[in-house]
N, C-alpha and C positions, 0 to 999 in steps of 0.2 A: 449524453455521452459520459461514460464513466471517468474517463481520465481527468477532465476539469474538475470533478468533485473529489477525485483522489488527491489531486494537487491541493485543494482546499484542506483536505484532512492532513496531508503531510505538513502543510504550513502551520497547521494549528498543533499537531501532536507528534510530528517527526523529529523536532529538535535538531533539524539539519544544519549542517555549517555553512550550506549554500543556500541562496535564495531559491525557492522552489520554481520560480519562474525562469530560471536560467537552465533548468533541467529539461531534457527531453524525454519522450516517453521510453527510451532505451536507456537513459543513464543509470548507472548503477547507484541505488540508493545508499548502499552501504559506504561506497566511496565518497558520497555527499555528506557522510556523518550519521547516517541511521545506526543506532545502536539496538541491541536485543531488548532492552527496557523501552525504548521509543517503538520498537516493532510490536510490542504488545499493545500500547497505547493505540497505535495505528491500526491494529487489528480489531480492537474493540470499537474504535470509532468507526470503522467500515462495517462491522457487524450491526452497529445501531443504526447507522445511516441508511444502509440497503436491506435491513431486516433480514440477514443470512447468519449463517454460523459456519465458521471454517470448519472443515473436517480435519480430524487429527493428521491425516496424511498430508494435508496442506501446510501444515504448521512447520515450515522448513525455510531455510535461507532463500532458495530458490524462488518461492512464491512472493516473497517480499523484496526480491532484487532490483525490481524496475516497476514503473508506472504500467508498462505493458504486461509484465508478469501477474501484476495486481488486477488488471483489466480482464485478462485471461481466466483467472481465478474466479472473478465475479460472474463473467459470463458462464462459467461451468456451475456455479452455485445458484444461479438464478435460473438456469435452464432446467433444473430438476425440480 
């Protein structure tokens, strides 16, 4: 399941102001303290972990808004 691994990545690279374990899959990551710089680090860690590359069209705030949004993006990337 992607969400557990994404939580690990967020804990390591997200520099969130909240404990990642307090977040739900629909929690807004930007409200939890995710910055644009941390988003890049999270993206790179996800790409390395899952051996995928985010398409330019996915590089937006909506893709990184929540764990659910990241899971959806990963499912799309791994399906192709």
